[in-house]
N, CA, C and O atoms as a GROMACS GRO file, in nm:
protein
  360
    1MET      N    1   3.596  -0.248  -1.353
    1MET     CA    2   3.482  -0.218  -1.438
    1MET      C    3   3.371  -0.156  -1.352
    1MET      O    4   3.334  -0.211  -1.249
    2THR      N    5   3.321  -0.043  -1.395
    2THR     CA    6   3.212   0.025  -1.325
    2THR      C    7   3.079  -0.018  -1.384
    2THR      O    8   3.062  -0.025  -1.506
    3THR      N    9   2.986  -0.046  -1.297
    3THR     CA   10   2.852  -0.083  -1.343
    3THR      C   11   2.751   0.012  -1.280
    3THR      O   12   2.773   0.066  -1.172
    4ASP      N   13   2.641   0.032  -1.349
    4ASP     CA   14   2.539   0.123  -1.301
    4ASP      C   15   2.446   0.054  -1.201
    4ASP      O   16   2.412  -0.063  -1.216
    5LEU      N   17   2.408   0.128  -1.101
    5LEU     CA   18   2.313   0.080  -1.002
    5LEU      C   19   2.175   0.068  -1.065
    5LEU      O   20   2.127   0.163  -1.128
    6ARG      N   21   2.111  -0.046  -1.049
    6ARG     CA   22   1.975  -0.066  -1.101
    6ARG      C   23   1.876   0.006  -1.009
    6ARG      O   24   1.893   0.003  -0.887
    7ARG      N   25   1.775   0.068  -1.066
    7ARG     CA   26   1.672   0.138  -0.988
    7ARG      C   27   1.555   0.042  -0.968
    7ARG      O   28   1.471   0.025  -1.056
    8ILE      N   29   1.552  -0.019  -0.850
    8ILE     CA   30   1.449  -0.117  -0.818
    8ILE      C   31   1.369  -0.067  -0.698
    8ILE      O   32   1.425  -0.024  -0.598
    9ALA      N   33   1.237  -0.074  -0.710
    9ALA     CA   34   1.147  -0.031  -0.603
    9ALA      C   35   1.072  -0.152  -0.549
    9ALA      O   36   1.034  -0.242  -0.624
   10LEU      N   37   1.050  -0.153  -0.419
   10LEU     CA   38   0.969  -0.255  -0.354
   10LEU      C   39   0.836  -0.192  -0.316
   10LEU      O   40   0.832  -0.091  -0.245
   11THR      N   41   0.728  -0.250  -0.362
   11THR     CA   42   0.594  -0.202  -0.327
   11THR      C   43   0.511  -0.317  -0.273
   11THR      O   44   0.544  -0.434  -0.294
   12VAL      N   45   0.404  -0.283  -0.204
   12VAL     CA   46   0.309  -0.382  -0.154
   12VAL      C   47   0.172  -0.346  -0.208
   12VAL      O   48   0.126  -0.232  -0.191
   13ASP      N   49   0.107  -0.442  -0.272
   13ASP     CA   50  -0.029  -0.423  -0.325
   13ASP      C   51  -0.127  -0.503  -0.240
   13ASP      O   52  -0.093  -0.608  -0.185
   14GLU      N   53  -0.250  -0.452  -0.231
   14GLU     CA   54  -0.359  -0.522  -0.162
   14GLU      C   55  -0.477  -0.531  -0.258
   14GLU      O   56  -0.571  -0.452  -0.248
   15PRO      N   57  -0.474  -0.628  -0.352
   15PRO     CA   58  -0.581  -0.637  -0.452
   15PRO      C   59  -0.715  -0.678  -0.393
   15PRO      O   60  -0.820  -0.646  -0.448
   16TRP      N   61  -0.712  -0.750  -0.280
   16TRP     CA   62  -0.833  -0.788  -0.207
   16TRP      C   63  -0.809  -0.758  -0.060
   16TRP      O   64  -0.696  -0.772  -0.013
   17PRO      N   65  -0.911  -0.719   0.012
   17PRO     CA   66  -0.892  -0.684   0.154
   17PRO      C   67  -0.822  -0.794   0.233
   17PRO      O   68  -0.866  -0.909   0.235
   18GLY      N   69  -0.714  -0.756   0.299
   18GLY     CA   70  -0.641  -0.848   0.385
   18GLY      C   71  -0.542  -0.941   0.316
   18GLY      O   72  -0.480  -1.023   0.383
   19LEU      N   73  -0.526  -0.929   0.185
   19LEU     CA   74  -0.430  -1.012   0.111
   19LEU      C   75  -0.326  -0.920   0.048
   19LEU      O   76  -0.358  -0.840  -0.041
   20TYR      N   77  -0.202  -0.931   0.093
   20TYR     CA   78  -0.096  -0.840   0.053
   20TYR      C   79   0.010  -0.912  -0.030
   20TYR      O   80   0.056  -1.020   0.008
   21PHE      N   81   0.048  -0.852  -0.142
   21PHE     CA   82   0.150  -0.907  -0.231
   21PHE      C   83   0.263  -0.806  -0.246
   21PHE      O   84   0.238  -0.689  -0.273
   22TRP      N   85   0.388  -0.851  -0.228
   22TRP     CA   86   0.500  -0.763  -0.258
   22TRP      C   87   0.529  -0.769  -0.408
   22TRP      O   88   0.505  -0.870  -0.473
   23VAL      N   89   0.580  -0.658  -0.461
   23VAL     CA   90   0.616  -0.648  -0.603
   23VAL      C   91   0.748  -0.572  -0.614
   23VAL      O   92   0.763  -0.464  -0.556
   24LEU      N   93   0.843  -0.628  -0.688
   24LEU     CA   94   0.966  -0.556  -0.721
   24LEU      C   95   0.948  -0.498  -0.860
   24LEU      O   96   0.910  -0.568  -0.954
   25GLN      N   97   0.978  -0.368  -0.873
   25GLN     CA   98   0.965  -0.301  -1.002
   25GLN      C   99   1.097  -0.232  -1.034
   25GLN      O  100   1.164  -0.179  -0.945
   26GLU      N  101   1.134  -0.233  -1.162
   26GLU     CA  102   1.258  -0.170  -1.204
   26GLU      C  103   1.228  -0.061  -1.306
   26GLU      O  104   1.143  -0.077  -1.394
   27GLU      N  105   1.301   0.051  -1.292
   27GLU     CA  106   1.284   0.161  -1.386
   27GLU      C  107   1.335   0.118  -1.523
   27GLU      O  108   1.444   0.063  -1.534
   28ASN      N  109   1.254   0.142  -1.626
   28ASN     CA  110   1.299   0.108  -1.761
   28ASN      C  111   1.370   0.227  -1.823
   28ASN      O  112   1.404   0.322  -1.752
   29ASP      N  113   1.394   0.223  -1.951
   29ASP     CA  114   1.468   0.330  -2.018
   29ASP      C  115   1.396   0.465  -2.015
   29ASP      O  116   1.461   0.569  -2.025
   30ASP      N  117   1.264   0.463  -2.000
   30ASP     CA  118   1.188   0.588  -1.988
   30ASP      C  119   1.191   0.629  -1.841
   30ASP      O  120   1.132   0.563  -1.756
   31ALA      N  121   1.259   0.738  -1.812
   31ALA     CA  122   1.276   0.782  -1.674
   31ALA      C  123   1.142   0.791  -1.602
   31ALA      O  124   1.047   0.851  -1.651
   32GLY      N  125   1.137   0.730  -1.486
   32GLY     CA  126   1.018   0.736  -1.403
   32GLY      C  127   0.914   0.629  -1.432
   32GLY      O  128   0.815   0.620  -1.360
   33ILE      N  129   0.936   0.547  -1.534
   33ILE     CA  130   0.843   0.439  -1.566
   33ILE      C  131   0.900   0.309  -1.509
   33ILE      O  132   1.010   0.268  -1.545
   34TYR      N  133   0.825   0.246  -1.419
   34TYR     CA  134   0.869   0.123  -1.356
   34TYR      C  135   0.786   0.005  -1.405
   34TYR      O  136   0.665   0.017  -1.424
   35GLU      N  137   0.854  -0.108  -1.427
   35GLU     CA  138   0.787  -0.230  -1.472
   35GLU      C  139   0.815  -0.342  -1.373
   35GLU      O  140   0.927  -0.352  -1.322
   36PRO      N  141   0.716  -0.426  -1.343
   36PRO     CA  142   0.737  -0.537  -1.249
   36PRO      C  143   0.844  -0.634  -1.300
   36PRO      O  144   0.846  -0.669  -1.418
   37ILE      N  145   0.933  -0.676  -1.210
   37ILE     CA  146   1.033  -0.777  -1.243
   37ILE      C  147   1.017  -0.902  -1.158
   37ILE      O  148   1.070  -1.007  -1.193
   38ASP      N  149   0.944  -0.893  -1.048
   38ASP     CA  150   0.917  -1.009  -0.964
   38ASP      C  151   0.803  -0.975  -0.870
   38ASP      O  152   0.778  -0.858  -0.841
   39ALA      N  153   0.736  -1.078  -0.821
   39ALA     CA  154   0.623  -1.057  -0.729
   39ALA      C  155   0.602  -1.182  -0.646
   39ALA      O  156   0.649  -1.291  -0.680
   40ALA      N  157   0.530  -1.166  -0.537
   40ALA     CA  158   0.497  -1.278  -0.450
   40ALA      C  159   0.411  -1.379  -0.525
   40ALA      O  160   0.324  -1.342  -0.604
   41ASP      N  161   0.437  -1.506  -0.499
   41ASP     CA  162   0.356  -1.613  -0.557
   41ASP      C  163   0.224  -1.632  -0.482
   41ASP      O  164   0.126  -1.680  -0.537
   42ALA      N  165   0.225  -1.593  -0.355
   42ALA     CA  166   0.107  -1.610  -0.270
   42ALA      C  167   0.094  -1.487  -0.180
   42ALA      O  168   0.193  -1.420  -0.154
   43PRO      N  169  -0.026  -1.457  -0.133
   43PRO     CA  170  -0.045  -1.339  -0.050
   43PRO      C  171   0.007  -1.359   0.092
   43PRO      O  172   0.013  -1.471   0.143
   44ALA      N  173   0.044  -1.248   0.153
   44ALA     CA  174   0.078  -1.245   0.295
   44ALA      C  175  -0.046  -1.196   0.369
   44ALA      O  176  -0.134  -1.133   0.310
   45LYS      N  177  -0.054  -1.227   0.498
   45LYS     CA  178  -0.171  -1.188   0.577
   45LYS      C  179  -0.162  -1.047   0.632
   45LYS      O  180  -0.260  -0.994   0.684
   46SER      N  181  -0.044  -0.985   0.621
   46SER     CA  182  -0.029  -0.847   0.669
   46SER      C  183   0.064  -0.770   0.576
   46SER      O  184   0.144  -0.827   0.503
   47TYR      N  185   0.050  -0.638   0.582
   47TYR     CA  186   0.138  -0.550   0.504
   47TYR      C  187   0.283  -0.574   0.546
   47TYR      O  188   0.371  -0.585   0.461
   48HIS      N  189   0.306  -0.581   0.678
   48HIS     CA  190   0.442  -0.597   0.728
   48HIS      C  191   0.506  -0.728   0.680
   48HIS      O  192   0.624  -0.730   0.646
   49ALA      N  193   0.429  -0.836   0.678
   49ALA     CA  194   0.482  -0.964   0.632
   49ALA      C  195   0.517  -0.959   0.483
   49ALA      O  196   0.619  -1.012   0.441
   50ALA      N  197   0.432  -0.895   0.405
   50ALA     CA  198   0.459  -0.880   0.262
   50ALA      C  199   0.583  -0.794   0.239
   50ALA      O  200   0.667  -0.827   0.155
   51LEU      N  201   0.594  -0.686   0.313
   51LEU     CA  202   0.710  -0.597   0.300
   51LEU      C  203   0.839  -0.670   0.336
   51LEU      O  204   0.939  -0.656   0.266
   52ALA      N  205   0.837  -0.747   0.445
   52ALA     CA  206   0.956  -0.821   0.487
   52ALA      C  207   0.996  -0.925   0.383
   52ALA      O  208   1.114  -0.940   0.352
   53ALA      N  209   0.899  -0.997   0.329
   53ALA     CA  210   0.928  -1.098   0.227
   53ALA      C  211   0.982  -1.033   0.100
   53ALA      O  212   1.073  -1.087   0.036
   54GLY      N  213   0.927  -0.919   0.062
   54GLY     CA  214   0.976  -0.847  -0.055
   54GLY      C  215   1.118  -0.796  -0.035
   54GLY      O  216   1.198  -0.795  -0.129
   55TYR      N  217   1.149  -0.754   0.087
   55TYR     CA  218   1.284  -0.707   0.118
   55TYR      C  219   1.385  -0.821   0.104
   55TYR      O  220   1.496  -0.801   0.055
   56ILE      N  221   1.346  -0.940   0.147
   56ILE     CA  222   1.433  -1.057   0.131
   56ILE      C  223   1.458  -1.084  -0.018
   56ILE      O  224   1.571  -1.112  -0.058
   57ALA      N  225   1.353  -1.075  -0.098
   57ALA     CA  226   1.368  -1.094  -0.243
   57ALA      C  227   1.459  -0.988  -0.303
   57ALA      O  228   1.542  -1.019  -0.388
   58LEU      N  229   1.444  -0.864  -0.259
   58LEU     CA  230   1.530  -0.755  -0.308
   58LEU      C  231   1.675  -0.779  -0.270
   58LEU      O  232   1.765  -0.760  -0.352
   59GLN      N  233   1.699  -0.821  -0.146
   59GLN     CA  234   1.836  -0.848  -0.102
   59GLN      C  235   1.901  -0.958  -0.184
   59GLN      O  236   2.022  -0.955  -0.206
   60SER      N  237   1.823  -1.054  -0.230
   60SER     CA  238   1.880  -1.164  -0.308
   60SER      C  239   1.930  -1.117  -0.445
   60SER      O  240   2.003  -1.190  -0.512
   61LEU      N  241   1.890  -0.998  -0.487
   61LEU     CA  242   1.934  -0.943  -0.616
   61LEU      C  243   2.070  -0.874  -0.609
   61LEU      O  244   2.128  -0.842  -0.712
   62CYS      N  245   2.121  -0.850  -0.488
   62CYS     CA  246   2.238  -0.763  -0.481
   62CYS      C  247   2.341  -0.808  -0.379
   62CYS      O  248   2.314  -0.888  -0.289
   63GLY      N  249   2.460  -0.753  -0.398
   63GLY     CA  250   2.568  -0.768  -0.302
   63GLY      C  251   2.571  -0.645  -0.212
   63GLY      O  252   2.472  -0.574  -0.200
   64SER      N  253   2.684  -0.620  -0.151
   64SER     CA  254   2.695  -0.508  -0.058
   64SER      C  255   2.690  -0.372  -0.127
   64SER      O  256   2.666  -0.271  -0.062
   65ALA      N  257   2.713  -0.368  -0.258
   65ALA     CA  258   2.711  -0.242  -0.333
   65ALA      C  259   2.579  -0.220  -0.405
   65ALA      O  260   2.567  -0.128  -0.486
   66GLY      N  261   2.479  -0.304  -0.377
   66GLY     CA  262   2.349  -0.288  -0.441
   66GLY      C  263   2.341  -0.365  -0.572
   66GLY      O  264   2.441  -0.418  -0.620
   67PRO      N  265   2.220  -0.371  -0.629
   67PRO     CA  266   2.203  -0.442  -0.757
   67PRO      C  267   2.264  -0.360  -0.870
   67PRO      O  268   2.232  -0.243  -0.888
   68ARG      N  269   2.351  -0.422  -0.947
   68ARG     CA  270   2.423  -0.352  -1.053
   68ARG      C  271   2.393  -0.410  -1.190
   68ARG      O  272   2.372  -0.530  -1.204
   69GLN      N  273   2.390  -0.321  -1.290
   69GLN     CA  274   2.376  -0.364  -1.430
   69GLN      C  275   2.503  -0.436  -1.471
   69GLN      O  276   2.613  -0.394  -1.434
   70GLY      N  277   2.490  -0.542  -1.547
   70GLY     CA  278   2.606  -0.608  -1.605
   70GLY      C  279   2.684  -0.698  -1.513
   70GLY      O  280   2.787  -0.752  -1.554
   71GLU      N  281   2.640  -0.716  -1.388
   71GLU     CA  282   2.710  -0.807  -1.298
   71GLU      C  283   2.684  -0.951  -1.339
   71GLU      O  284   2.573  -0.986  -1.378
   72GLN      N  285   2.785  -1.032  -1.329
   72GLN     CA  286   2.768  -1.174  -1.355
   72GLN      C  287   2.702  -1.238  -1.234
   72GLN      O  288   2.734  -1.206  -1.120
   73GLY      N  289   2.611  -1.329  -1.260
   73GLY     CA  290   2.549  -1.404  -1.153
   73GLY      C  291   2.434  -1.334  -1.082
   73GLY      O  292   2.378  -1.390  -0.988
   74VAL      N  293   2.398  -1.215  -1.124
   74VAL     CA  294   2.285  -1.146  -1.064
   74VAL      C  295   2.163  -1.171  -1.151
   74VAL      O  296   2.159  -1.126  -1.265
   75PRO      N  297   2.062  -1.241  -1.099
   75PRO     CA  298   1.946  -1.272  -1.182
   75PRO      C  299   1.863  -1.148  -1.212
   75PRO      O  300   1.854  -1.058  -1.129
   76LEU      N  301   1.804  -1.145  -1.330
   76LEU     CA  302   1.715  -1.035  -1.365
   76LEU      C  303   1.574  -1.061  -1.314
   76LEU      O  304   1.496  -0.968  -1.299
   77PHE      N  305   1.541  -1.186  -1.289
   77PHE     CA  306   1.410  -1.221  -1.236
   77PHE      C  307   1.427  -1.339  -1.143
   77PHE      O  308   1.492  -1.438  -1.177
   78ILE      N  309   1.370  -1.328  -1.025
   78ILE     CA  310   1.381  -1.436  -0.928
   78ILE      C  311   1.243  -1.486  -0.892
   78ILE      O  312   1.144  -1.416  -0.913
   79SER      N  313   1.237  -1.604  -0.839
   79SER     CA  314   1.112  -1.660  -0.790
   79SER      C  315   1.134  -1.698  -0.645
   79SER      O  316   1.209  -1.792  -0.617
   80PRO      N  317   1.072  -1.628  -0.552
   80PRO     CA  318   1.096  -1.655  -0.410
   80PRO      C  319   1.045  -1.793  -0.371
   80PRO      O  320   0.947  -1.842  -0.426
   81SER      N  321   1.113  -1.852  -0.276
   81SER     CA  322   1.072  -1.984  -0.230
   81SER      C  323   1.030  -1.981  -0.084
   81SER      O  324   1.026  -2.086  -0.019
   82ILE      N  325   1.000  -1.862  -0.032
   82ILE     CA  326   0.958  -1.854   0.107
   82ILE      C  327   0.807  -1.852   0.116
   82ILE      O  328   0.739  -1.807   0.023
   83ASP      N  329   0.754  -1.900   0.226
   83ASP     CA  330   0.611  -1.905   0.249
   83ASP      C  331   0.572  -1.782   0.330
   83ASP      O  332   0.591  -1.778   0.451
   84VAL      N  333   0.517  -1.680   0.264
   84VAL     CA  334   0.480  -1.558   0.334
   84VAL      C  335   0.344  -1.567   0.401
   84VAL      O  336   0.307  -1.479   0.479
   85MET      N  337   0.269  -1.672   0.374
   85MET     CA  338   0.136  -1.686   0.435
   85MET      C  339   0.146  -1.708   0.586
   85MET      O  340   0.056  -1.670   0.659
   86HIS      N  341   0.256  -1.767   0.632
   86HIS     CA  342   0.267  -1.801   0.773
   86HIS      C  343   0.376  -1.721   0.843
   86HIS      O  344   0.423  -1.759   0.950
   87THR      N  345   0.415  -1.610   0.784
   87THR     CA  346   0.518  -1.526   0.842
   87THR      C  347   0.457  -1.437   0.949
   87THR      O  348   0.351  -1.378   0.929
   88THR      N  349   0.524  -1.428   1.062
   88THR     CA  350   0.479  -1.341   1.171
   88THR      C  351   0.589  -1.241   1.199
   88THR      O  352   0.702  -1.278   1.228
   89ILE      N  353   0.556  -1.114   1.192
   89ILE     CA  354   0.650  -1.008   1.224
   89ILE      C  355   0.616  -0.957   1.364
   89ILE      O  356   0.501  -0.921   1.390
   90GLN      N  357   0.714  -0.955   1.453
   90GLN     CA  358   0.690  -0.907   1.589
   90GLN      C  359   0.782  -0.793   1.620
   90GLN      O  360   0.777  -0.738   1.730
   0.00000   0.00000   0.00000
């Protein structure tokens, strides 16, 4: 069975200076329109920490062939359980 690859983008927002939130967005049926499907529960202290935490969340959505439509066991929305406030990227 062939399944379509989901179009998911990882972005980082800074709604307040120095507080960074990762956001996963998926393209909806209107080409080029993306809607949030998951986001950080708490801010990270750096862009890099938010990006790394978002990448972990994105990886949890997919196997080696990427996130696919119609796959069993692939959540459409996840809630991360990692603490990005104390993450240090070196």
